[in-house]
Biopython code that builds the backbone (N, CA, C, O; Angstrom):
import numpy as np
from Bio.PDB.StructureBuilder import StructureBuilder

atoms = [
    (1, "MET", "N", (79.813, 118.712, 97.875)),
    (1, "MET", "CA", (79.146, 118.014, 98.962)),
    (1, "MET", "C", (80.077, 116.941, 99.528)),
    (1, "MET", "O", (80.671, 116.167, 98.778)),
    (2, "ALA", "N", (80.196, 116.904, 100.836)),
    (2, "ALA", "CA", (81.052, 115.917, 101.488)),
    (2, "ALA", "C", (80.505, 114.508, 101.268)),
    (2, "ALA", "O", (79.295, 114.298, 101.186)),
    (3, "PHE", "N", (81.426, 113.552, 101.176)),
    (3, "PHE", "CA", (81.044, 112.154, 101.039)),
    (3, "PHE", "C", (82.072, 111.280, 101.738)),
    (3, "PHE", "O", (83.170, 111.716, 102.085)),
    (4, "TYR", "N", (81.673, 110.040, 101.928)),
    (4, "TYR", "CA", (82.542, 109.052, 102.557)),
    (4, "TYR", "C", (82.903, 107.987, 101.539)),
    (4, "TYR", "O", (82.188, 107.757, 100.564)),
    (5, "GLU", "N", (84.011, 107.359, 101.791)),
    (5, "GLU", "CA", (84.453, 106.235, 100.969)),
    (5, "GLU", "C", (84.600, 105.043, 101.910)),
    (5, "GLU", "O", (85.384, 105.085, 102.858)),
    (6, "LEU", "N", (83.848, 103.994, 101.646)),
    (6, "LEU", "CA", (83.958, 102.753, 102.396)),
    (6, "LEU", "C", (84.792, 101.799, 101.558)),
    (6, "LEU", "O", (84.455, 101.518, 100.408)),
    (7, "ARG", "N", (85.870, 101.307, 102.128)),
    (7, "ARG", "CA", (86.774, 100.407, 101.415)),
    (7, "ARG", "C", (86.759, 99.054, 102.116)),
    (7, "ARG", "O", (87.004, 98.972, 103.320)),
    (8, "GLN", "N", (86.471, 97.994, 101.364)),
    (8, "GLN", "CA", (86.452, 96.642, 101.926)),
    (8, "GLN", "C", (87.531, 95.811, 101.255)),
    (8, "GLN", "O", (87.628, 95.760, 100.029)),
    (9, "TYR", "N", (88.334, 95.164, 102.077)),
    (9, "TYR", "CA", (89.452, 94.361, 101.587)),
    (9, "TYR", "C", (89.307, 92.912, 102.022)),
    (9, "TYR", "O", (88.688, 92.607, 103.041)),
    (10, "LYS", "N", (89.897, 92.024, 101.221)),
    (10, "LYS", "CA", (90.017, 90.613, 101.598)),
    (10, "LYS", "C", (91.479, 90.379, 101.965)),
    (10, "LYS", "O", (92.366, 90.442, 101.115)),
    (11, "VAL", "N", (91.708, 90.110, 103.236)),
    (11, "VAL", "CA", (93.057, 89.895, 103.744)),
    (11, "VAL", "C", (93.445, 88.440, 103.495)),
    (11, "VAL", "O", (92.629, 87.533, 103.660)),
    (12, "ARG", "N", (94.682, 88.232, 103.102)),
    (12, "ARG", "CA", (95.168, 86.874, 102.836)),
    (12, "ARG", "C", (95.126, 86.044, 104.127)),
    (12, "ARG", "O", (95.274, 86.585, 105.222)),
    (13, "PRO", "N", (94.923, 84.729, 103.989)),
    (13, "PRO", "CA", (94.823, 83.860, 105.173)),
    (13, "PRO", "C", (96.022, 84.018, 106.115)),
    (13, "PRO", "O", (97.178, 84.009, 105.692)),
    (14, "GLY", "N", (95.706, 84.160, 107.396)),
    (14, "GLY", "CA", (96.733, 84.259, 108.422)),
    (14, "GLY", "C", (97.447, 85.595, 108.497)),
    (14, "GLY", "O", (98.411, 85.732, 109.251)),
    (15, "LYS", "N", (97.000, 86.589, 107.731)),
    (15, "LYS", "CA", (97.704, 87.872, 107.656)),
    (15, "LYS", "C", (96.964, 89.031, 108.328)),
    (15, "LYS", "O", (97.438, 90.165, 108.263)),
    (16, "MET", "N", (95.820, 88.783, 108.969)),
    (16, "MET", "CA", (95.027, 89.888, 109.512)),
    (16, "MET", "C", (95.789, 90.701, 110.551)),
    (16, "MET", "O", (95.795, 91.930, 110.476)),
    (17, "ASP", "N", (96.423, 90.058, 111.506)),
    (17, "ASP", "CA", (97.124, 90.821, 112.542)),
    (17, "ASP", "C", (98.234, 91.666, 111.933)),
    (17, "ASP", "O", (98.438, 92.812, 112.334)),
    (18, "GLU", "N", (98.946, 91.104, 110.969)),
    (18, "GLU", "CA", (100.008, 91.854, 110.290)),
    (18, "GLU", "C", (99.420, 93.029, 109.509)),
    (18, "GLU", "O", (99.988, 94.121, 109.502)),
    (19, "TRP", "N", (98.275, 92.799, 108.850)),
    (19, "TRP", "CA", (97.623, 93.868, 108.092)),
    (19, "TRP", "C", (97.175, 95.003, 109.012)),
    (19, "TRP", "O", (97.419, 96.172, 108.714)),
    (20, "VAL", "N", (96.521, 94.669, 110.130)),
    (20, "VAL", "CA", (96.053, 95.692, 111.071)),
    (20, "VAL", "C", (97.239, 96.506, 111.584)),
    (20, "VAL", "O", (97.162, 97.732, 111.659)),
    (21, "ASP", "N", (98.318, 95.843, 111.931)),
    (21, "ASP", "CA", (99.519, 96.529, 112.407)),
    (21, "ASP", "C", (100.070, 97.472, 111.333)),
    (21, "ASP", "O", (100.434, 98.609, 111.629)),
    (22, "PHE", "N", (100.128, 96.999, 110.098)),
    (22, "PHE", "CA", (100.619, 97.801, 108.974)),
    (22, "PHE", "C", (99.726, 99.022, 108.754)),
    (22, "PHE", "O", (100.219, 100.132, 108.557)),
    (23, "MET", "N", (98.412, 98.808, 108.788)),
    (23, "MET", "CA", (97.477, 99.929, 108.626)),
    (23, "MET", "C", (97.669, 100.960, 109.730)),
    (23, "MET", "O", (97.810, 102.152, 109.457)),
    (24, "GLU", "N", (97.673, 100.500, 110.968)),
    (24, "GLU", "CA", (97.668, 101.425, 112.102)),
    (24, "GLU", "C", (99.007, 102.115, 112.332)),
    (24, "GLU", "O", (99.045, 103.236, 112.839)),
    (25, "LYS", "N", (100.100, 101.462, 111.967)),
    (25, "LYS", "CA", (101.421, 102.052, 112.218)),
    (25, "LYS", "C", (102.020, 102.761, 111.010)),
    (25, "LYS", "O", (102.858, 103.649, 111.169)),
    (26, "GLU", "N", (101.601, 102.377, 109.800)),
    (26, "GLU", "CA", (102.227, 102.958, 108.613)),
    (26, "GLU", "C", (101.244, 103.628, 107.658)),
    (26, "GLU", "O", (101.407, 104.802, 107.328)),
    (27, "ILE", "N", (100.235, 102.900, 107.214)),
    (27, "ILE", "CA", (99.346, 103.435, 106.181)),
    (27, "ILE", "C", (98.526, 104.617, 106.695)),
    (27, "ILE", "O", (98.520, 105.681, 106.076)),
    (28, "VAL", "N", (97.839, 104.440, 107.816)),
    (28, "VAL", "CA", (96.991, 105.522, 108.329)),
    (28, "VAL", "C", (97.816, 106.761, 108.683)),
    (28, "VAL", "O", (97.457, 107.857, 108.253)),
    (29, "PRO", "N", (98.906, 106.635, 109.446)),
    (29, "PRO", "CA", (99.687, 107.848, 109.731)),
    (29, "PRO", "C", (100.191, 108.552, 108.470)),
    (29, "PRO", "O", (100.203, 109.781, 108.407)),
    (30, "PHE", "N", (100.603, 107.779, 107.471)),
    (30, "PHE", "CA", (101.067, 108.390, 106.225)),
    (30, "PHE", "C", (99.930, 109.131, 105.534)),
    (30, "PHE", "O", (100.093, 110.282, 105.128)),
    (31, "GLN", "N", (98.785, 108.480, 105.399)),
    (31, "GLN", "CA", (97.663, 109.126, 104.717)),
    (31, "GLN", "C", (97.187, 110.363, 105.478)),
    (31, "GLN", "O", (96.878, 111.382, 104.861)),
    (32, "VAL", "N", (97.123, 110.290, 106.786)),
    (32, "VAL", "CA", (96.722, 111.449, 107.593)),
    (32, "VAL", "C", (97.723, 112.588, 107.401)),
    (32, "VAL", "O", (97.330, 113.752, 107.338)),
    (33, "SER", "N", (99.011, 112.261, 107.307)),
    (33, "SER", "CA", (100.027, 113.304, 107.104)),
    (33, "SER", "C", (99.847, 114.027, 105.774)),
    (33, "SER", "O", (100.300, 115.160, 105.612)),
    (34, "LYS", "N", (99.185, 113.372, 104.826)),
    (34, "LYS", "CA", (98.914, 113.982, 103.520)),
    (34, "LYS", "C", (97.568, 114.700, 103.486)),
    (34, "LYS", "O", (97.230, 115.332, 102.485)),
    (35, "GLY", "N", (96.788, 114.609, 104.582)),
    (35, "GLY", "CA", (95.517, 115.316, 104.656)),
    (35, "GLY", "C", (94.274, 114.445, 104.653)),
    (35, "GLY", "O", (93.166, 114.971, 104.757)),
    (36, "MET", "N", (94.418, 113.134, 104.536)),
    (36, "MET", "CA", (93.253, 112.244, 104.551)),
    (36, "MET", "C", (92.568, 112.306, 105.906)),
    (36, "MET", "O", (93.218, 112.457, 106.940)),
    (37, "VAL", "N", (91.247, 112.186, 105.887)),
    (37, "VAL", "CA", (90.467, 112.097, 107.115)),
    (37, "VAL", "C", (89.949, 110.663, 107.209)),
    (37, "VAL", "O", (89.028, 110.277, 106.489)),
    (38, "ILE", "N", (90.544, 109.889, 108.095)),
    (38, "ILE", "CA", (90.165, 108.490, 108.298)),
    (38, "ILE", "C", (89.105, 108.467, 109.396)),
    (38, "ILE", "O", (89.336, 108.972, 110.495)),
    (39, "THR", "N", (87.946, 107.884, 109.101)),
    (39, "THR", "CA", (86.836, 107.927, 110.053)),
    (39, "THR", "C", (86.553, 106.597, 110.738)),
    (39, "THR", "O", (85.777, 106.560, 111.692)),
    (40, "GLY", "N", (87.156, 105.513, 110.283)),
    (40, "GLY", "CA", (86.927, 104.229, 110.947)),
    (40, "GLY", "C", (87.776, 103.123, 110.365)),
    (40, "GLY", "O", (88.057, 103.097, 109.167)),
    (41, "LEU", "N", (88.184, 102.200, 111.239)),
    (41, "LEU", "CA", (88.968, 101.025, 110.861)),
    (41, "LEU", "C", (88.313, 99.820, 111.525)),
    (41, "LEU", "O", (88.077, 99.833, 112.733)),
    (42, "TYR", "N", (88.012, 98.766, 110.740)),
    (42, "TYR", "CA", (87.255, 97.639, 111.265)),
    (42, "TYR", "C", (87.778, 96.321, 110.696)),
    (42, "TYR", "O", (88.249, 96.256, 109.561)),
    (43, "ARG", "N", (87.683, 95.283, 111.509)),
    (43, "ARG", "CA", (87.957, 93.928, 111.029)),
    (43, "ARG", "C", (86.714, 93.082, 111.270)),
    (43, "ARG", "O", (85.931, 93.351, 112.181)),
    (44, "GLY", "N", (86.544, 92.058, 110.441)),
    (44, "GLY", "CA", (85.375, 91.204, 110.584)),
    (44, "GLY", "C", (85.370, 90.478, 111.917)),
    (44, "GLY", "O", (86.404, 89.984, 112.366)),
    (45, "GLU", "N", (84.210, 90.415, 112.546)),
    (45, "GLU", "CA", (84.098, 89.710, 113.825)),
    (45, "GLU", "C", (84.101, 88.202, 113.621)),
    (45, "GLU", "O", (84.742, 87.468, 114.373)),
    (46, "GLU", "N", (83.387, 87.746, 112.606)),
    (46, "GLU", "CA", (83.281, 86.312, 112.362)),
    (46, "GLU", "C", (84.088, 85.853, 111.158)),
    (46, "GLU", "O", (84.385, 84.664, 111.036)),
    (47, "ASP", "N", (84.442, 86.752, 110.281)),
    (47, "ASP", "CA", (85.225, 86.418, 109.082)),
    (47, "ASP", "C", (86.555, 87.157, 109.171)),
    (47, "ASP", "O", (86.613, 88.370, 108.971)),
    (48, "ASP", "N", (87.616, 86.424, 109.470)),
    (48, "ASP", "CA", (88.927, 87.041, 109.688)),
    (48, "ASP", "C", (89.599, 87.484, 108.391)),
    (48, "ASP", "O", (90.745, 87.933, 108.414)),
    (49, "SER", "N", (88.906, 87.363, 107.270)),
    (49, "SER", "CA", (89.491, 87.845, 106.016)),
    (49, "SER", "C", (88.955, 89.229, 105.635)),
    (49, "SER", "O", (89.433, 89.831, 104.673)),
    (50, "ILE", "N", (87.968, 89.736, 106.378)),
    (50, "ILE", "CA", (87.320, 91.000, 106.019)),
    (50, "ILE", "C", (87.911, 92.161, 106.816)),
    (50, "ILE", "O", (87.983, 92.120, 108.044)),
    (51, "TYR", "N", (88.330, 93.194, 106.089)),
    (51, "TYR", "CA", (88.807, 94.433, 106.699)),
    (51, "TYR", "C", (88.103, 95.584, 105.986)),
    (51, "TYR", "O", (88.063, 95.631, 104.756)),
    (52, "VAL", "N", (87.549, 96.509, 106.764)),
    (52, "VAL", "CA", (86.812, 97.647, 106.212)),
    (52, "VAL", "C", (87.328, 98.922, 106.868)),
    (52, "VAL", "O", (87.613, 98.953, 108.065)),
    (53, "TRP", "N", (87.440, 99.965, 106.062)),
    (53, "TRP", "CA", (87.767, 101.271, 106.636)),
    (53, "TRP", "C", (87.059, 102.353, 105.859)),
    (53, "TRP", "O", (86.636, 102.150, 104.721)),
    (54, "THR", "N", (86.933, 103.528, 106.500)),
    (54, "THR", "CA", (86.210, 104.630, 105.882)),
    (54, "THR", "C", (87.031, 105.910, 105.941)),
    (54, "THR", "O", (87.797, 106.152, 106.874)),
    (55, "ARG", "N", (86.837, 106.716, 104.905)),
    (55, "ARG", "CA", (87.491, 108.022, 104.815)),
    (55, "ARG", "C", (86.446, 109.053, 104.394)),
    (55, "ARG", "O", (85.446, 108.722, 103.757)),
    (56, "ARG", "N", (86.700, 110.309, 104.764)),
    (56, "ARG", "CA", (85.774, 111.399, 104.431)),
    (56, "ARG", "C", (86.480, 112.402, 103.529)),
    (56, "ARG", "O", (87.646, 112.736, 103.738)),
    (57, "PHE", "N", (85.752, 112.875, 102.525)),
    (57, "PHE", "CA", (86.259, 113.891, 101.603)),
    (57, "PHE", "C", (85.247, 115.026, 101.518)),
    (57, "PHE", "O", (84.040, 114.791, 101.561)),
    (58, "GLU", "N", (85.734, 116.243, 101.399)),
    (58, "GLU", "CA", (84.849, 117.404, 101.275)),
    (58, "GLU", "C", (84.162, 117.445, 99.918)),
    (58, "GLU", "O", (83.008, 117.860, 99.813)),
    (59, "ASP", "N", (84.872, 117.013, 98.878)),
    (59, "ASP", "CA", (84.323, 117.008, 97.521)),
    (59, "ASP", "C", (85.255, 116.203, 96.619)),
    (59, "ASP", "O", (86.304, 115.730, 97.056)),
    (60, "GLU", "N", (84.861, 116.056, 95.364)),
    (60, "GLU", "CA", (85.644, 115.264, 94.412)),
    (60, "GLU", "C", (87.010, 115.880, 94.154)),
    (60, "GLU", "O", (87.986, 115.154, 93.965)),
    (61, "THR", "N", (87.097, 117.194, 94.142)),
    (61, "THR", "CA", (88.386, 117.859, 93.923)),
    (61, "THR", "C", (89.369, 117.489, 95.024)),
    (61, "THR", "O", (90.524, 117.163, 94.749)),
    (62, "GLN", "N", (88.915, 117.538, 96.263)),
    (62, "GLN", "CA", (89.791, 117.167, 97.378)),
    (62, "GLN", "C", (90.198, 115.697, 97.276)),
    (62, "GLN", "O", (91.363, 115.360, 97.485)),
    (63, "ARG", "N", (89.243, 114.825, 96.957)),
    (63, "ARG", "CA", (89.556, 113.400, 96.835)),
    (63, "ARG", "C", (90.652, 113.180, 95.800)),
    (63, "ARG", "O", (91.605, 112.443, 96.053)),
    (64, "ALA", "N", (90.524, 113.811, 94.643)),
    (64, "ALA", "CA", (91.521, 113.653, 93.579)),
    (64, "ALA", "C", (92.890, 114.159, 94.028)),
    (64, "ALA", "O", (93.907, 113.526, 93.746)),
    (65, "GLN", "N", (92.921, 115.288, 94.718)),
    (65, "GLN", "CA", (94.193, 115.837, 95.204)),
    (65, "GLN", "C", (94.841, 114.909, 96.225)),
    (65, "GLN", "O", (96.051, 114.683, 96.179)),
    (66, "LEU", "N", (94.051, 114.375, 97.139)),
    (66, "LEU", "CA", (94.596, 113.487, 98.161)),
    (66, "LEU", "C", (95.027, 112.151, 97.575)),
    (66, "LEU", "O", (96.052, 111.602, 97.979)),
    (67, "TYR", "N", (94.261, 111.622, 96.629)),
    (67, "TYR", "CA", (94.676, 110.387, 95.957)),
    (67, "TYR", "C", (96.042, 110.581, 95.307)),
    (67, "TYR", "O", (96.922, 109.729, 95.430)),
    (68, "GLU", "N", (96.213, 111.700, 94.619)),
    (68, "GLU", "CA", (97.495, 111.971, 93.967)),
    (68, "GLU", "C", (98.617, 112.086, 94.994)),
    (68, "GLU", "O", (99.687, 111.505, 94.815)),
    (69, "ALA", "N", (98.377, 112.829, 96.060)),
    (69, "ALA", "CA", (99.405, 113.026, 97.091)),
    (69, "ALA", "C", (99.825, 111.708, 97.731)),
    (69, "ALA", "O", (100.997, 111.523, 98.058)),
    (70, "VAL", "N", (98.886, 110.802, 97.911)),
    (70, "VAL", "CA", (99.186, 109.518, 98.553)),
    (70, "VAL", "C", (99.687, 108.494, 97.545)),
    (70, "VAL", "O", (100.806, 107.997, 97.667)),
    (71, "TYR", "N", (98.869, 108.179, 96.559)),
    (71, "TYR", "CA", (99.129, 107.022, 95.704)),
    (71, "TYR", "C", (100.182, 107.255, 94.632)),
    (71, "TYR", "O", (100.674, 106.295, 94.039)),
    (72, "GLU", "N", (100.539, 108.507, 94.370)),
    (72, "GLU", "CA", (101.599, 108.781, 93.404)),
    (72, "GLU", "C", (102.910, 109.165, 94.082)),
    (72, "GLU", "O", (103.871, 109.539, 93.411)),
    (73, "SER", "N", (102.952, 109.073, 95.405)),
    (73, "SER", "CA", (104.185, 109.396, 96.135)),
    (73, "SER", "C", (105.197, 108.259, 95.990)),
    (73, "SER", "O", (104.822, 107.097, 95.836)),
    (74, "ASP", "N", (106.459, 108.604, 96.040)),
    (74, "ASP", "CA", (107.517, 107.590, 95.976)),
    (74, "ASP", "C", (107.383, 106.593, 97.118)),
    (74, "ASP", "O", (107.573, 105.392, 96.924)),
    (75, "TYR", "N", (107.058, 107.088, 98.304)),
    (75, "TYR", "CA", (106.920, 106.197, 99.461)),
    (75, "TYR", "C", (105.845, 105.149, 99.209)),
    (75, "TYR", "O", (106.056, 103.968, 99.484)),
    (76, "TRP", "N", (104.683, 105.572, 98.684)),
    (76, "TRP", "CA", (103.607, 104.613, 98.437)),
    (76, "TRP", "C", (104.025, 103.612, 97.361)),
    (76, "TRP", "O", (103.859, 102.405, 97.533)),
    (77, "ILE", "N", (104.555, 104.108, 96.275)),
    (77, "ILE", "CA", (104.915, 103.246, 95.143)),
    (77, "ILE", "C", (106.008, 102.253, 95.513)),
    (77, "ILE", "O", (105.926, 101.076, 95.161)),
    (78, "ASN", "N", (107.025, 102.721, 96.218)),
    (78, "ASN", "CA", (108.197, 101.878, 96.480)),
    (78, "ASN", "C", (108.127, 101.065, 97.762)),
    (78, "ASN", "O", (108.715, 99.986, 97.836)),
    (79, "ASP", "N", (107.417, 101.559, 98.777)),
    (79, "ASP", "CA", (107.415, 100.884, 100.073)),
    (79, "ASP", "C", (106.071, 100.271, 100.456)),
    (79, "ASP", "O", (106.012, 99.123, 100.898)),
    (80, "VAL", "N", (105.006, 101.026, 100.291)),
    (80, "VAL", "CA", (103.705, 100.554, 100.755)),
    (80, "VAL", "C", (103.084, 99.552, 99.787)),
    (80, "VAL", "O", (102.712, 98.451, 100.192)),
    (81, "SER", "N", (102.971, 99.916, 98.534)),
    (81, "SER", "CA", (102.270, 99.077, 97.561)),
    (81, "SER", "C", (102.821, 97.650, 97.470)),
    (81, "SER", "O", (102.034, 96.704, 97.442)),
    (82, "PRO", "N", (104.142, 97.460, 97.424)),
    (82, "PRO", "CA", (104.648, 96.084, 97.365)),
    (82, "PRO", "C", (104.249, 95.249, 98.588)),
    (82, "PRO", "O", (103.999, 94.050, 98.462)),
    (83, "ARG", "N", (104.190, 95.869, 99.758)),
    (83, "ARG", "CA", (103.781, 95.138, 100.967)),
    (83, "ARG", "C", (102.301, 94.828, 100.960)),
    (83, "ARG", "O", (101.883, 93.767, 101.422)),
    (84, "VAL", "N", (101.500, 95.753, 100.436)),
    (84, "VAL", "CA", (100.057, 95.518, 100.354)),
    (84, "VAL", "C", (99.791, 94.239, 99.567)),
    (84, "VAL", "O", (98.930, 93.444, 99.944)),
    (85, "ASP", "N", (100.519, 94.042, 98.490)),
    (85, "ASP", "CA", (100.326, 92.854, 97.652)),
    (85, "ASP", "C", (100.542, 91.553, 98.415)),
    (85, "ASP", "O", (99.934, 90.537, 98.078)),
    (86, "THR", "N", (101.393, 91.565, 99.431)),
    (86, "THR", "CA", (101.652, 90.341, 100.201)),
    (86, "THR", "C", (100.579, 90.087, 101.255)),
    (86, "THR", "O", (100.492, 88.984, 101.795)),
    (87, "LEU", "N", (99.766, 91.092, 101.552)),
    (87, "LEU", "CA", (98.794, 90.988, 102.639)),
    (87, "LEU", "C", (97.339, 90.944, 102.183)),
    (87, "LEU", "O", (96.488, 90.402, 102.887)),
    (88, "LEU", "N", (97.047, 91.509, 101.012)),
    (88, "LEU", "CA", (95.667, 91.595, 100.519)),
    (88, "LEU", "C", (95.504, 90.929, 99.167)),
    (88, "LEU", "O", (96.458, 90.802, 98.400)),
    (89, "ASP", "N", (94.279, 90.505, 98.887)),
    (89, "ASP", "CA", (93.886, 90.086, 97.545)),
    (89, "ASP", "C", (93.325, 91.331, 96.857)),
    (89, "ASP", "O", (92.157, 91.673, 97.041)),
    (90, "ARG", "N", (94.157, 92.005, 96.069)),
    (90, "ARG", "CA", (93.732, 93.266, 95.433)),
    (90, "ARG", "C", (92.532, 93.086, 94.510)),
    (90, "ARG", "O", (91.750, 94.019, 94.325)),
    (91, "SER", "N", (92.375, 91.900, 93.928)),
    (91, "SER", "CA", (91.257, 91.683, 93.003)),
    (91, "SER", "C", (89.907, 91.716, 93.722)),
    (91, "SER", "O", (88.865, 91.835, 93.078)),
    (92, "ALA", "N", (89.920, 91.611, 95.049)),
    (92, "ALA", "CA", (88.672, 91.591, 95.820)),
    (92, "ALA", "C", (88.361, 92.933, 96.482)),
    (92, "ALA", "O", (87.406, 93.026, 97.253)),
    (93, "ILE", "N", (89.144, 93.969, 96.197)),
    (93, "ILE", "CA", (88.905, 95.275, 96.814)),
    (93, "ILE", "C", (87.583, 95.857, 96.313)),
    (93, "ILE", "O", (87.300, 95.861, 95.114)),
    (94, "LYS", "N", (86.780, 96.350, 97.262)),
    (94, "LYS", "CA", (85.520, 97.021, 96.934)),
    (94, "LYS", "C", (85.574, 98.429, 97.509)),
    (94, "LYS", "O", (85.954, 98.622, 98.665)),
    (95, "VAL", "N", (85.197, 99.401, 96.706)),
    (95, "VAL", "CA", (85.147, 100.790, 97.150)),
    (95, "VAL", "C", (83.742, 101.316, 96.876)),
    (95, "VAL", "O", (83.256, 101.274, 95.746)),
    (96, "ILE", "N", (83.102, 101.811, 97.931)),
    (96, "ILE", "CA", (81.743, 102.330, 97.823)),
    (96, "ILE", "C", (81.739, 103.771, 98.320)),
    (96, "ILE", "O", (82.211, 104.057, 99.421)),
    (97, "ARG", "N", (81.208, 104.668, 97.509)),
    (97, "ARG", "CA", (81.060, 106.069, 97.929)),
    (97, "ARG", "C", (79.698, 106.224, 98.580)),
    (97, "ARG", "O", (78.687, 105.747, 98.065)),
    (98, "LEU", "N", (79.688, 106.905, 99.729)),
    (98, "LEU", "CA", (78.475, 107.057, 100.523)),
    (98, "LEU", "C", (78.196, 108.526, 100.808)),
    (98, "LEU", "O", (79.112, 109.300, 101.084)),
    (99, "LEU", "N", (76.929, 108.900, 100.739)),
    (99, "LEU", "CA", (76.488, 110.247, 101.105)),
    (99, "LEU", "C", (75.681, 110.151, 102.392)),
    (99, "LEU", "O", (74.772, 109.325, 102.483)),
    (100, "PRO", "N", (75.993, 110.981, 103.393)),
    (100, "PRO", "CA", (75.197, 110.946, 104.616)),
    (100, "PRO", "C", (73.783, 111.470, 104.350)),
    (100, "PRO", "O", (73.593, 112.410, 103.577)),
    (101, "THR", "N", (72.818, 110.861, 104.988)),
    (101, "THR", "CA", (71.439, 111.326, 104.877)),
    (101, "THR", "C", (71.255, 112.577, 105.742)),
    (101, "THR", "O", (72.097, 112.863, 106.594)),
    (102, "PRO", "N", (70.171, 113.322, 105.536)),
    (102, "PRO", "CA", (69.988, 114.578, 106.275)),
    (102, "PRO", "C", (70.052, 114.439, 107.804)),
    (102, "PRO", "O", (70.514, 115.361, 108.476)),
    (103, "LYS", "N", (69.609, 113.334, 108.354)),
    (103, "LYS", "CA", (69.598, 113.156, 109.814)),
    (103, "LYS", "C", (70.842, 112.423, 110.328)),
    (103, "LYS", "O", (70.952, 112.167, 111.527)),
    (104, "SER", "N", (71.758, 112.091, 109.456)),
    (104, "SER", "CA", (72.957, 111.351, 109.857)),
    (104, "SER", "C", (73.857, 112.189, 110.756)),
    (104, "SER", "O", (74.016, 113.391, 110.543)),
    (105, "THR", "N", (74.437, 111.554, 111.748)),
    (105, "THR", "CA", (75.413, 112.239, 112.604)),
    (105, "THR", "C", (76.727, 112.457, 111.863)),
    (105, "THR", "O", (77.612, 113.154, 112.360)),
    (106, "ALA", "N", (76.859, 111.873, 110.695)),
    (106, "ALA", "CA", (78.085, 112.003, 109.900)),
    (106, "ALA", "C", (78.067, 113.226, 108.990)),
    (106, "ALA", "O", (78.950, 113.377, 108.145)),
    (107, "GLN", "N", (77.090, 114.088, 109.147)),
    (107, "GLN", "CA", (76.989, 115.292, 108.307)),
    (107, "GLN", "C", (78.203, 116.167, 108.446)),
    (107, "GLN", "O", (78.282, 117.218, 107.810)),
]
sb = StructureBuilder()
sb.init_structure("model")
sb.init_model(0)
sb.init_chain("A")
sb.init_seg("    ")
for serial, (resi, resn, name, xyz) in enumerate(atoms, 1):
    if name == "N":
        sb.init_residue(resn, " ", resi, " ")
    sb.init_atom(name, np.array(xyz, "f"), 0.0, 1.0, " ", f" {name:<3s}", serial, name[0])
structure = sb.get_structure()
């Protein structure tokens, strides 16, 4: 069964514009090139430390395969991950798995 992953991050003070640029120019294109389906990218309207994005997976098997392809790649380990640490508070990352309801347009 398809599901979504909602990821919420706490961006370090003064780093939101840099984070959005990094996501849109590097992280998202890389993940899409590996097969990820990115369904939304959002920043907080009133809280400039909040960044949320969503991804869609067909099932747990696909999620595991895509996680491996992205997060175990040399590019992610050597280039992306070290930069993420300078822009986000990793201890505040929240990941929520969501299932669309029967009437949802996200089916």
